[in-house]
Structures are given as C-alpha cells and as structure tokens.
SETORSE-186238 format. One line per 10 residues: their letters; for each residue x, y, z of N, C-alpha, C, O. Coordinates in nm, 3 decimals. Each point is the difference from the previous one (the first is absolute). Layout:
BEGIN
a> X Y Z X Y Z X Y Z X Y Z; ... .
***
This chain:
BEGIN
lpifvipryp> 8.683 -7.220 3.516 0.065 0.027 0.128 -0.058 0.128 0.062 -0.035 0.093 -0.073; 0.026 -0.088 0.203 -0.044 0.125 0.066 0.097 0.113 -0.030 0.121 -0.020 -0.006; -0.175 0.141 -0.012 0.081 0.117 -0.029 -0.003 0.094 0.120 -0.107 0.038 0.049; 0.226 -0.001 -0.003 0.012 0.099 0.107 0.059 0.127 -0.060 0.096 -0.006 -0.077; -0.153 0.119 0.112 0.044 0.128 -0.055 0.078 0.078 0.105 -0.049 0.021 0.112; 0.168 0.021 -0.147 0.079 0.087 0.086 0.010 0.135 -0.071 0.064 0.011 -0.105; -0.126 0.092 0.161 -0.004 0.130 -0.068 0.135 0.068 0.001 0.096 -0.046 0.063; -0.089 0.155 -0.134 0.120 0.083 0.007 0.014 0.059 0.140 -0.099 0.026 0.068; 0.222 -0.008 -0.028 0.033 0.058 0.131 -0.066 -0.075 0.115 -0.064 0.064 0.084; 0.075 -0.196 -0.076 -0.072 -0.074 0.106 0.044 0.037 0.141 -0.082 -0.002 0.092 .
gnfsalgmll> 0.209 0.035 -0.073 0.048 0.034 0.133 -0.054 0.132 0.052 0.003 0.028 0.120; -0.053 0.055 -0.214 -0.053 0.132 0.039 -0.150 0.009 -0.019 -0.058 0.108 0.012; -0.007 -0.221 -0.042 -0.140 0.005 -0.040 -0.090 0.054 0.110 -0.089 0.080 -0.027; 0.112 -0.122 0.152 -0.085 0.049 0.108 0.023 0.149 0.024 -0.095 0.073 0.029; 0.219 -0.028 -0.043 0.029 0.143 0.016 -0.066 0.081 -0.111 -0.049 0.111 0.024; 0.049 -0.165 -0.147 -0.066 0.069 -0.110 -0.150 0.012 0.027 -0.061 0.103 -0.028; 0.002 -0.210 0.082 -0.141 0.005 0.033 -0.030 0.106 0.102 -0.102 0.069 -0.009; 0.190 -0.053 0.108 -0.020 0.103 0.101 0.007 0.139 -0.062 -0.081 0.087 0.033; 0.178 -0.066 -0.121 0.017 0.131 -0.062 -0.116 0.035 -0.092 -0.034 0.118 -0.016; -0.028 -0.219 -0.045 -0.107 0.025 -0.095 -0.138 -0.006 0.065 -0.102 0.025 -0.065 .
apwrqdfvqt> 0.099 -0.060 0.194 -0.129 -0.008 0.070 -0.056 0.140 0.022 0.075 0.097 0.004; -0.207 -0.086 0.011 -0.059 0.132 0.029 0.060 0.061 0.127 0.028 -0.071 0.096; -0.010 0.201 -0.098 0.056 0.073 0.115 -0.100 0.000 0.113 -0.120 0.017 -0.022; 0.167 -0.036 0.145 -0.088 -0.003 0.118 0.072 0.056 0.120 0.119 -0.025 0.022; -0.193 0.103 0.057 0.049 0.052 0.127 -0.111 -0.018 0.104 -0.117 0.025 -0.028; 0.156 -0.067 0.149 -0.097 -0.020 0.108 0.028 0.098 0.114 0.115 0.026 0.035; -0.221 0.028 0.023 0.010 0.090 0.114 -0.098 -0.048 0.108 -0.110 -0.045 -0.031; 0.152 0.055 0.157 -0.083 -0.044 0.111 -0.006 0.110 0.105 0.103 0.059 0.035; -0.222 -0.030 0.014 -0.021 0.099 0.105 -0.070 -0.069 0.117 -0.112 -0.049 -0.016; 0.177 0.044 0.132 -0.064 -0.060 0.117 -0.127 0.078 0.036 0.000 0.122 0.009 .
fvgdlahida> -0.109 -0.197 0.010 -0.127 0.063 0.033 -0.082 -0.101 0.081 -0.079 -0.075 -0.058; 0.098 0.072 0.188 -0.060 -0.102 0.086 -0.128 0.051 0.063 -0.006 0.113 0.050; -0.096 -0.197 -0.053 -0.126 0.039 0.064 -0.110 -0.098 -0.033 0.016 -0.087 -0.085; -0.128 0.101 0.154 -0.119 -0.081 -0.030 -0.069 0.058 -0.122 -0.020 0.122 -0.010; -0.017 -0.209 -0.081 -0.064 0.048 -0.123 -0.130 0.073 0.031 -0.042 0.090 -0.074; -0.022 -0.129 0.184 -0.128 0.063 0.036 0.016 0.141 0.055 -0.098 0.073 0.013; 0.221 -0.035 0.020 0.021 0.133 0.061 0.116 0.073 -0.066 0.087 0.054 0.069; -0.086 -0.051 -0.199 0.107 0.068 -0.073 -0.024 0.151 0.002 -0.110 0.047 -0.027; 0.215 0.027 0.059 -0.004 0.145 -0.005 0.015 0.043 -0.147 0.106 -0.021 -0.060; -0.210 0.078 0.004 -0.001 0.035 -0.142 0.112 0.098 -0.035 0.062 -0.012 -0.106 .
vaaraafdtl> -0.036 0.109 0.195 0.105 0.098 -0.026 0.138 -0.067 -0.003 0.082 0.027 -0.087; -0.058 -0.117 0.185 0.127 -0.071 0.005 0.017 -0.090 -0.122 0.110 -0.011 -0.055; -0.219 -0.054 0.012 0.007 -0.087 -0.117 0.034 0.080 -0.124 0.083 -0.042 -0.081; -0.146 0.158 0.066 0.029 0.085 -0.115 0.146 0.046 0.001 0.065 0.003 -0.104; -0.015 0.032 0.222 0.139 0.044 0.010 0.096 -0.112 -0.037 0.100 0.025 -0.068; -0.130 -0.149 0.111 0.086 -0.113 -0.031 0.002 -0.027 -0.150 0.105 -0.028 -0.058; -0.223 0.038 -0.005 -0.005 -0.020 -0.144 0.076 0.110 -0.073 0.069 -0.027 -0.099; -0.081 0.150 0.146 0.072 0.110 -0.063 0.151 -0.021 0.011 0.074 0.031 -0.093; -0.029 -0.085 0.207 0.143 -0.027 0.018 0.048 -0.104 -0.101 0.105 0.016 -0.061; -0.183 -0.123 0.046 0.037 -0.103 -0.097 -0.001 0.054 -0.142 0.091 -0.026 -0.078 .
hsagsariae> -0.193 0.103 0.046 -0.010 0.053 -0.136 0.116 0.094 -0.030 0.055 -0.001 -0.110; -0.018 0.083 0.207 0.112 0.093 -0.020 0.131 -0.077 -0.020 0.081 0.036 -0.085; -0.062 -0.142 0.166 0.122 -0.081 -0.016 0.004 -0.066 -0.136 0.106 -0.007 -0.063; -0.221 -0.041 0.017 -0.005 -0.062 -0.132 0.026 0.099 -0.111 0.073 -0.030 -0.094; -0.131 0.148 0.104 0.021 0.103 -0.102 0.146 0.043 -0.006 0.054 0.024 -0.108; 0.009 -0.015 0.224 0.142 0.037 0.004 0.086 -0.107 -0.068 0.095 0.032 -0.072; -0.129 -0.159 0.097 0.078 -0.107 -0.063 -0.019 -0.001 -0.150 0.094 -0.026 -0.075; -0.214 0.054 0.030 -0.026 0.006 -0.144 0.086 0.109 -0.064 0.057 -0.019 -0.108; -0.048 0.133 0.174 0.082 0.109 -0.052 0.147 -0.040 -0.004 0.071 0.031 -0.096; -0.024 -0.100 0.201 0.140 -0.044 0.005 0.031 -0.097 -0.114 0.110 0.002 -0.055 .
egladgeadf> -0.208 -0.085 0.020 0.021 -0.100 -0.105 -0.017 0.059 -0.140 0.026 -0.068 -0.099; -0.069 0.193 0.093 -0.018 0.064 -0.131 -0.123 -0.047 -0.074 -0.007 0.011 -0.123; -0.092 -0.063 0.196 -0.124 -0.043 -0.064 -0.094 0.118 -0.015 0.001 0.093 0.081; -0.083 -0.097 -0.185 -0.095 0.108 -0.024 -0.122 -0.017 0.090 -0.031 -0.111 0.043; -0.039 0.223 -0.017 -0.124 -0.005 0.078 -0.099 -0.093 -0.070 -0.020 0.010 -0.121; -0.041 -0.097 0.197 -0.096 -0.094 -0.057 0.061 -0.126 -0.055 -0.072 -0.092 -0.040; 0.206 0.086 0.036 0.065 -0.118 -0.056 0.002 -0.116 0.100 0.007 -0.116 -0.039; -0.012 0.149 0.168 0.001 -0.102 0.104 -0.141 -0.018 0.056 -0.078 0.094 0.008; 0.048 -0.217 0.030 -0.130 -0.034 0.055 0.009 -0.006 0.152 0.083 -0.073 0.054; -0.167 0.150 0.015 -0.004 0.002 0.146 -0.102 -0.103 0.047 -0.117 0.006 -0.037 .
qfaadlryrg> 0.161 -0.102 0.120 -0.089 -0.101 0.055 0.017 -0.001 0.152 0.109 -0.026 0.051; -0.218 0.054 0.020 0.005 0.004 0.146 -0.057 -0.129 0.058 -0.082 -0.068 -0.062; 0.127 0.037 0.183 -0.050 -0.118 0.071 0.010 0.026 0.150 0.080 0.081 0.045; -0.163 -0.153 0.031 0.004 0.006 0.145 0.034 -0.138 0.054 -0.061 -0.099 -0.040; 0.158 0.091 0.132 0.034 -0.126 0.066 -0.097 -0.022 0.115 0.003 0.072 0.099; -0.090 -0.172 -0.112 -0.104 -0.024 0.097 0.018 -0.135 0.070 0.065 -0.091 -0.052; -0.123 0.081 0.170 0.000 -0.126 0.075 -0.118 0.001 0.097 -0.050 0.106 0.036; 0.008 -0.224 0.005 -0.099 -0.007 0.107 0.069 0.036 0.131 0.119 -0.025 0.018; -0.195 0.083 0.073 0.057 0.038 0.131 0.060 -0.124 0.067 -0.062 -0.106 0.004; 0.183 0.122 0.048 0.069 -0.109 0.068 0.093 -0.078 -0.088 0.078 -0.081 0.050 .
qehtipvpia> -0.083 0.103 -0.182 0.090 -0.070 -0.091 0.133 0.075 -0.012 0.010 0.119 0.030; 0.090 -0.195 -0.075 0.132 0.062 -0.021 0.020 0.039 -0.146 0.050 0.109 -0.029; -0.089 -0.197 -0.061 0.028 0.022 -0.142 -0.114 0.077 -0.066 -0.116 -0.010 0.039; 0.153 0.087 -0.141 -0.097 0.082 -0.073 -0.012 -0.048 -0.144 0.082 -0.078 -0.050; -0.186 0.126 -0.015 -0.023 -0.028 -0.142 -0.022 0.135 -0.069 -0.087 0.076 0.042; 0.162 -0.046 -0.147 -0.024 0.126 -0.072 -0.127 -0.009 -0.084 -0.019 -0.096 -0.074; -0.066 0.195 0.087 -0.126 0.005 -0.073 -0.003 0.128 -0.083 0.017 0.108 0.056; -0.037 -0.117 -0.186 -0.002 0.121 -0.084 -0.110 0.097 0.042 -0.111 -0.042 0.033; 0.144 0.169 -0.033 -0.098 0.105 0.028 0.026 0.115 -0.096 0.110 0.015 -0.053; -0.214 0.066 0.032 0.014 0.113 -0.092 0.056 0.123 0.069 0.071 0.079 -0.062 .
gpddlagggs> -0.102 -0.062 0.190 0.045 0.119 0.071 -0.054 0.002 0.141 -0.061 -0.098 0.044; 0.081 0.207 0.026 -0.041 0.008 0.141 -0.150 -0.014 0.020 -0.043 -0.039 0.109; -0.038 0.070 -0.211 -0.144 -0.013 0.015 -0.042 -0.145 0.025 -0.104 -0.025 0.061; 0.185 -0.070 -0.108 -0.031 -0.142 0.023 0.012 -0.037 0.147 -0.054 -0.103 0.042; 0.124 0.185 0.037 0.019 -0.029 0.141 -0.100 0.073 0.089 -0.010 -0.029 0.119; -0.062 0.120 -0.175 -0.091 0.084 0.080 -0.117 -0.082 0.052 -0.045 -0.095 -0.065; -0.004 0.132 0.182 -0.119 -0.063 0.056 0.016 -0.147 0.032 -0.096 -0.076 -0.010; 0.218 0.036 0.047 0.021 -0.141 0.034 0.036 -0.085 -0.119 0.002 -0.123 0.010; 0.025 0.185 -0.121 0.037 -0.075 -0.120 -0.123 -0.036 -0.081 -0.105 -0.033 0.057; 0.117 0.040 -0.187 -0.114 -0.033 -0.086 -0.032 -0.149 0.010 0.086 -0.081 0.033 .
galreafdkl> -0.212 0.048 -0.063 -0.039 -0.141 0.000 0.083 -0.081 -0.099 0.033 -0.115 0.026; 0.001 0.177 -0.140 0.080 -0.069 -0.101 0.140 -0.031 0.053 0.056 -0.106 -0.029; 0.001 0.199 0.108 0.134 -0.021 0.055 -0.001 -0.116 0.100 0.087 -0.086 -0.005; -0.184 0.084 0.094 -0.009 -0.109 0.098 -0.024 -0.134 -0.069 0.058 -0.101 0.038; -0.144 0.102 -0.138 -0.028 -0.124 -0.074 0.125 -0.049 -0.072 0.028 -0.120 -0.003; 0.047 0.213 -0.056 0.123 -0.038 -0.071 0.101 -0.061 0.096 0.065 -0.100 -0.032; -0.053 0.160 0.152 0.094 -0.055 0.098 -0.044 -0.139 0.044 0.084 -0.090 0.008; -0.213 0.070 0.021 -0.049 -0.132 0.041 0.029 -0.105 -0.108 0.039 -0.112 0.032; -0.059 0.147 -0.158 0.025 -0.094 -0.109 0.149 -0.033 -0.011 0.036 -0.116 -0.019; 0.049 0.217 0.030 0.144 -0.024 -0.008 0.047 -0.084 0.118 0.084 -0.088 -0.016 .
hdrryghaap> -0.138 0.115 0.134 0.038 -0.079 0.119 -0.043 -0.145 -0.018 0.076 -0.091 0.034; -0.196 0.068 -0.085 -0.048 -0.136 -0.022 0.085 -0.072 -0.104 0.028 -0.118 0.013; 0.011 0.191 -0.117 0.082 -0.060 -0.106 0.137 -0.040 0.053 0.055 -0.104 -0.037; 0.001 0.188 0.124 0.135 -0.027 0.050 0.002 -0.101 0.115 0.086 -0.088 0.005; -0.182 0.100 0.087 0.005 -0.081 0.122 -0.111 -0.103 0.010 0.000 -0.082 0.092; -0.094 0.084 -0.185 -0.107 -0.100 0.002 -0.117 0.034 0.088 -0.087 -0.084 0.020; 0.082 0.204 0.034 -0.113 0.042 0.082 -0.004 0.151 0.007 0.099 0.068 -0.028; -0.215 -0.016 0.067 -0.017 0.144 0.018 -0.091 0.024 0.121 -0.069 -0.091 0.045; 0.071 0.213 0.006 -0.081 0.035 0.117 -0.066 0.135 -0.025 0.045 0.101 0.053; -0.150 -0.100 -0.133 -0.064 0.128 -0.038 -0.050 0.083 0.118 -0.015 0.121 -0.012 .
desiqivnlr> -0.010 -0.186 0.126 -0.052 0.074 0.115 0.111 0.058 0.089 -0.029 0.075 0.093; 0.154 -0.110 -0.120 0.112 0.049 0.080 0.035 0.143 -0.042 -0.017 0.039 -0.116; 0.067 0.038 0.212 0.046 0.135 -0.032 0.131 -0.008 -0.076 0.079 -0.093 0.018; -0.056 0.192 -0.102 0.118 0.001 -0.088 0.090 0.116 0.038 -0.046 0.111 0.029; 0.176 -0.138 -0.030 0.100 0.103 0.026 0.077 0.031 -0.128 0.021 -0.088 -0.084; 0.020 0.210 0.072 0.090 0.041 -0.107 0.137 0.025 0.061 0.011 0.055 0.109; 0.094 -0.098 -0.180 0.137 0.013 0.051 0.083 0.094 -0.087 0.075 0.082 0.052; -0.088 -0.094 -0.182 0.079 0.082 -0.092 -0.086 0.045 -0.117 -0.101 -0.063 -0.033; 0.142 0.171 -0.028 -0.048 0.040 -0.131 0.113 -0.018 -0.099 0.116 0.026 0.031; -0.150 -0.071 -0.150 0.102 -0.028 -0.101 -0.029 0.076 -0.129 -0.114 0.029 -0.034 .
lilratvadt> 0.223 0.000 -0.036 -0.010 0.054 -0.135 0.093 -0.080 -0.089 0.118 -0.015 0.029; -0.173 -0.037 -0.138 0.080 -0.071 -0.100 -0.003 0.082 -0.128 -0.106 0.027 -0.055; 0.224 0.011 0.010 0.013 0.073 -0.126 0.048 -0.096 -0.108 0.098 -0.073 0.020; -0.165 0.073 -0.132 0.041 -0.084 -0.113 0.007 0.084 -0.126 -0.083 0.089 -0.022; 0.183 -0.119 -0.061 0.012 0.068 -0.128 0.071 -0.093 -0.097 0.088 -0.077 0.040; -0.126 0.084 -0.164 0.066 -0.079 -0.104 0.128 0.069 -0.041 0.000 0.119 -0.033; 0.111 -0.194 0.035 0.127 0.060 -0.041 0.001 0.022 -0.150 -0.088 -0.049 -0.072; 0.189 0.122 0.026 0.003 0.040 -0.141 -0.006 -0.118 -0.094 -0.067 0.007 -0.103; 0.137 -0.117 0.135 0.003 -0.115 -0.090 -0.013 -0.126 0.083 0.097 -0.045 0.062; -0.216 -0.013 -0.060 -0.022 -0.123 0.074 -0.014 -0.118 -0.095 -0.042 -0.108 0.041 .
sfdwmsasye> 0.076 0.128 -0.167 -0.018 -0.106 -0.098 0.123 -0.089 -0.006 0.109 0.038 0.040; -0.132 -0.156 -0.091 0.109 -0.094 -0.024 0.020 -0.019 -0.149 0.034 -0.109 -0.046; -0.056 0.217 -0.032 0.013 -0.012 -0.145 0.139 -0.044 -0.041 0.017 -0.069 -0.101; 0.083 0.107 0.180 0.137 -0.038 -0.033 0.019 -0.151 0.004 0.093 -0.053 -0.060; -0.184 -0.018 0.133 0.012 -0.145 0.008 -0.033 -0.066 -0.134 0.046 -0.110 -0.029; -0.126 0.178 -0.052 -0.040 -0.057 -0.129 0.074 0.063 -0.117 -0.023 -0.038 -0.115; 0.112 0.134 0.143 0.076 0.065 -0.108 0.109 -0.093 -0.051 0.047 -0.089 0.071; -0.007 0.111 -0.195 0.107 -0.081 -0.059 0.129 0.021 0.077 0.029 0.110 0.047; 0.048 -0.217 -0.034 0.121 0.002 0.080 0.122 0.016 -0.089 0.015 -0.069 -0.101; 0.072 0.161 0.139 0.125 0.021 -0.073 0.116 -0.042 0.090 0.027 0.067 0.100 .
pedarpeetr> 0.041 -0.176 -0.132 0.109 -0.047 0.085 0.123 0.089 -0.011 0.018 0.072 -0.098; 0.064 -0.078 0.200 0.129 0.069 -0.006 0.100 -0.093 -0.067 -0.034 -0.112 -0.037; 0.158 0.160 0.021 0.103 -0.083 -0.063 0.021 -0.129 0.080 0.007 0.002 0.122; 0.001 -0.111 -0.193 0.015 -0.130 0.064 0.138 -0.013 0.065 0.097 0.059 -0.047; -0.090 -0.134 0.155 0.126 -0.029 0.066 0.046 -0.140 -0.039 -0.083 -0.085 -0.032; 0.212 0.059 0.035 0.048 -0.134 -0.033 -0.062 -0.105 0.092 -0.011 0.021 0.121; -0.029 -0.131 -0.179 -0.058 -0.108 0.078 0.109 -0.075 0.076 0.111 -0.017 -0.051; -0.143 -0.027 0.172 0.093 -0.076 0.082 -0.058 -0.137 0.032 -0.117 -0.028 -0.027; 0.200 -0.055 0.085 -0.045 -0.132 0.046 0.048 -0.020 0.143 0.114 0.033 0.034; -0.205 -0.087 0.050 0.035 -0.019 0.141 -0.067 -0.128 0.050 -0.110 -0.034 -0.042 .
dvifddatap> 0.179 -0.035 0.132 -0.060 -0.118 0.062 -0.104 0.045 0.102 0.029 0.083 0.087; -0.150 -0.138 -0.097 -0.111 0.037 0.087 -0.059 -0.127 0.061 -0.020 -0.100 -0.068; -0.007 0.107 0.198 -0.062 -0.113 0.069 -0.152 0.014 -0.012 -0.056 0.104 0.035; -0.009 -0.208 -0.082 -0.145 -0.002 -0.010 -0.057 -0.094 0.105 -0.034 0.044 0.110; 0.024 -0.173 -0.141 -0.060 -0.095 0.095 0.103 -0.079 0.079 -0.026 -0.040 0.113; 0.142 0.019 -0.171 0.102 -0.084 0.063 0.124 0.085 0.028 0.067 0.045 -0.092; -0.038 -0.025 0.220 0.114 0.085 0.037 0.132 -0.061 -0.042 0.101 0.070 -0.011; -0.099 -0.200 -0.014 0.126 -0.066 -0.040 0.018 0.000 -0.150 0.103 -0.045 -0.051; -0.202 0.094 -0.022 0.008 -0.004 -0.146 -0.043 0.133 -0.060 -0.106 0.008 -0.061; 0.188 0.096 0.076 -0.033 0.128 -0.063 -0.006 -0.013 -0.152 0.067 -0.084 -0.060 .
vasrilwrpg> -0.150 0.168 0.000 -0.025 -0.008 -0.143 0.054 0.126 -0.068 -0.026 0.111 0.045; 0.102 -0.131 -0.153 0.049 0.113 -0.077 -0.118 0.075 -0.060 -0.082 -0.059 -0.070; 0.073 0.191 0.099 -0.119 0.076 -0.040 0.041 0.130 -0.069 0.104 0.058 0.029; -0.189 -0.015 -0.121 0.022 0.128 -0.067 -0.030 0.114 0.096 -0.095 -0.007 0.077; 0.176 0.111 -0.082 -0.022 0.120 0.080 -0.026 0.114 -0.097 0.087 0.037 -0.079; -0.208 0.019 0.086 -0.043 0.100 -0.097 -0.039 0.131 0.070 -0.043 -0.001 0.116; 0.059 0.112 -0.189 -0.034 0.132 0.051 -0.135 0.040 -0.060 -0.012 0.022 -0.120; -0.090 -0.014 0.206 -0.136 0.020 -0.051 -0.019 0.129 -0.078 -0.061 -0.005 -0.106; 0.111 0.120 0.152 -0.023 0.123 -0.078 0.051 -0.008 -0.144 -0.042 0.080 -0.084; 0.133 -0.175 0.055 0.053 -0.012 -0.135 -0.069 -0.104 -0.084 0.039 -0.022 -0.115 .
lapgtvvegp> -0.142 -0.044 0.170 -0.071 -0.103 -0.076 -0.109 0.064 -0.084 -0.090 0.066 0.053; 0.096 -0.086 -0.183 -0.096 0.060 -0.092 -0.132 -0.077 0.002 -0.001 -0.119 0.031; -0.110 0.186 -0.063 -0.127 -0.071 -0.012 0.012 -0.118 -0.097 0.064 0.012 -0.105; -0.125 -0.123 0.140 0.007 -0.121 -0.081 0.111 -0.095 0.041 0.004 -0.114 -0.045; 0.087 0.161 0.132 0.108 -0.087 0.047 -0.059 -0.117 0.078 -0.088 0.018 0.084; 0.139 -0.137 -0.111 -0.044 -0.121 0.070 0.118 -0.055 0.078 0.108 -0.020 -0.056; -0.128 -0.005 0.183 0.106 -0.051 0.087 -0.046 -0.133 0.057 -0.098 -0.007 0.074; 0.170 -0.099 -0.106 -0.031 -0.132 0.053 0.086 -0.025 0.123 0.121 0.026 0.000; -0.186 -0.078 0.106 0.074 -0.028 0.122 0.092 -0.120 -0.017 -0.024 -0.084 -0.087; 0.130 0.075 0.168 0.024 0.084 0.118 0.064 0.135 -0.035 0.086 0.010 -0.087 .
avieepnsti> -0.132 0.094 0.157 0.054 0.133 -0.025 -0.030 0.090 0.120 -0.090 -0.026 0.080; 0.169 0.133 -0.071 -0.024 0.104 0.099 -0.010 0.132 -0.076 0.092 0.037 -0.073; -0.204 0.032 0.090 -0.020 0.128 -0.067 0.013 0.108 0.107 -0.082 0.009 0.091; 0.186 0.072 -0.102 0.027 0.103 0.100 -0.046 0.136 -0.050 0.000 0.026 -0.120; -0.039 0.061 0.214 -0.033 0.138 -0.030 0.032 0.084 0.122 0.032 -0.056 0.105; -0.039 0.189 -0.113 0.045 0.083 0.112 -0.074 -0.025 0.131 0.057 0.019 0.107; -0.184 -0.061 -0.115 -0.078 -0.011 0.123 -0.054 -0.139 0.028 -0.081 -0.017 0.090; 0.125 -0.082 -0.166 -0.052 -0.135 0.022 0.087 -0.102 -0.072 0.078 0.034 -0.089; -0.093 -0.159 0.130 0.066 -0.113 -0.067 -0.105 -0.107 -0.024 -0.073 -0.037 0.091; 0.065 -0.013 -0.213 -0.103 -0.096 -0.039 0.068 -0.131 -0.035 0.088 -0.005 -0.085 .
liypgdvatv> -0.130 -0.100 0.151 0.058 -0.133 -0.020 -0.088 -0.080 -0.094 -0.119 -0.018 0.025; 0.177 -0.028 -0.133 -0.072 -0.082 -0.098 0.047 -0.145 0.016 0.115 -0.032 -0.032; -0.201 -0.053 0.082 0.037 -0.138 0.027 0.017 -0.080 -0.130 -0.055 0.037 -0.103; 0.131 -0.145 0.110 0.010 -0.088 -0.118 -0.137 -0.044 -0.047 -0.084 -0.043 0.079; 0.062 0.055 -0.208 -0.129 -0.035 -0.057 -0.095 0.117 -0.014 -0.094 -0.006 -0.080; 0.115 0.113 0.159 -0.083 0.118 -0.013 0.043 0.081 -0.121 0.116 -0.005 -0.042; -0.210 0.081 -0.014 0.031 0.083 -0.117 -0.056 0.140 0.024 -0.120 0.017 0.025; 0.207 0.083 -0.032 -0.040 0.139 0.019 0.002 0.072 -0.134 0.093 -0.017 -0.079; -0.197 0.097 0.053 -0.010 0.076 -0.123 -0.021 0.147 0.035 -0.085 0.033 0.083; 0.163 0.054 -0.146 -0.016 0.144 0.021 -0.112 0.050 -0.090 0.007 -0.016 -0.122 .
teqghldiav> -0.109 0.078 0.181 -0.113 0.050 -0.078 0.034 0.133 -0.066 0.106 0.057 0.026; -0.196 -0.009 -0.111 0.020 0.127 -0.068 0.006 0.115 0.101 0.058 0.105 -0.029; -0.117 -0.124 0.146 0.000 0.104 0.103 0.116 -0.015 0.098 0.012 0.080 0.093; 0.073 -0.181 -0.112 0.114 -0.019 0.087 -0.027 -0.087 0.121 0.089 -0.017 0.084; -0.209 -0.039 -0.072 -0.028 -0.092 0.109 0.055 -0.138 -0.033 0.033 -0.028 -0.115; -0.025 -0.057 0.215 0.046 -0.137 -0.020 -0.116 -0.096 0.018 -0.063 -0.004 0.106; 0.035 -0.073 -0.210 -0.095 -0.110 0.009 0.081 -0.128 0.019 0.078 -0.040 -0.086; -0.099 -0.025 0.201 0.078 -0.120 0.031 -0.090 -0.122 -0.001 -0.092 -0.011 0.082; 0.118 -0.079 -0.176 -0.071 -0.129 -0.005 0.076 -0.093 0.095 0.117 -0.031 -0.021; -0.187 -0.013 0.125 0.064 -0.077 0.105 -0.023 -0.148 -0.021 -0.114 -0.046 -0.002 .
agvggd> 0.221 -0.028 -0.014 -0.008 -0.145 -0.016 -0.025 -0.066 0.135 0.042 0.051 0.103; -0.112 -0.165 -0.104 -0.019 -0.074 0.123 -0.113 0.048 0.086 -0.022 -0.054 0.108; -0.054 0.158 -0.154 -0.117 0.048 0.073 -0.123 -0.055 -0.070 -0.020 0.021 -0.119; -0.062 -0.092 0.196 -0.112 -0.070 -0.059 -0.099 0.091 -0.066 -0.019 0.115 0.040; -0.044 -0.167 -0.143 -0.105 0.071 -0.071 -0.094 -0.100 -0.063 0.026 -0.120 0.003; -0.135 0.169 -0.059 -0.097 -0.089 -0.063 0.054 -0.047 -0.135 -0.066 -0.076 -0.070 .
***
C-alpha cells in the first residue's frame, strides 16, 4: 500500500520552516536615470545609504560583523518599459561609464529569459538600487525531526460517530490523542487522531503507525499501486 507521512506538528510545519529559514532583509533606494548618464557621485551616495541601513539592521539583530552577506542589485529596464528586472551588481563602479558590458549583457539575458526577447541596442534605464542581506540563523537544522520521540501521558480513548463516504451511515470511530501515542503504536481505521494544531482522519482500511521519531506513516487502502 502507498505510505503517506504526516510529520510532527503538521499544523505548524510551514511556520517552523519560516522560523528556521535563513534570515533576510531587503532594502530599496530609488535611483532613476539613464544607465548611460549615471552620476558617479550620486551612485556612490545611494550605495552608502543602502550599506548604512543594512549595517544598522545587522546591529539591531545582534549579528556579528561579517555574519551577514551584502548583495546589491540594480532594477533595470529598456527605455519606455514599465517593469524592471533586478540585476546583481558589485557596487557603484558597475554603473560607471554607462554600465559595464557585463551588466548590460546580464540584463539582456535576463530579459530574454523572462520575456522571450531582448534589445541589446536599446538604451537602458535604472529605477532602483537594492540591497539584500542574508545570514544563517543560529539553528537551521531539522535534527529534531529525526530525534527519538517521547510521548506525553496518554489520554483515555473515546469513540465517536464519523461520516466518511455516506452521510446517512456514520461509522463508529476511535478518537485518539496524538501526543500520547508511543512509537510503534498502530492505529487501524476508522479513527480520528487529534492534536493541538491538527486533526488527522484515518479512513476505514487505512493503517497508521507511529514511527520512532513520532511521525505518522499511513498505509492508505484503495490507492492503486504496482
């Protein structure tokens, strides 16, 4: 039978992923002009403003110097267009003298990839400068997902009529508390496994097994396989 895995804390899984994701902050500085006529002094000032804002945020977050990665980009477009494409740049020197050949080539390639065409002979405008700060948080691992699971005290089992396929024929089903299910526990459907952040329905014929890590492996009856 096909096996479906329901991890621990399924109702909070996306939130856990967000909390464990690398730290990121974005900053944008409006900087409108033709790439061929960029004022070097103004470009340097705009970059300094972004860098200062990023450094201040790093200090607020309590990150050490060098712990965050500074990545700059310029929002570019062909003259007359509305939408822009962010193109990575190292610093204001990439904008000097009408923009480096590598910058223009990168924009043309990104435009072709996104829209299916490019116009290398068209003049390019810059609209914004961007700074993306990235840092790895203290613990981005999911080691706890593979750690042995220790259940809490079991709750008394209940029975409740549950409607599955036929609303006129509810089925008497076991009602179980997931945090109290020990590893190795096997639950044959019909059953309802409740927990603080989710409810898991085990259909008749399905079989759920609690793994050593506290996840649920559900063998689903009636789903085709080889």
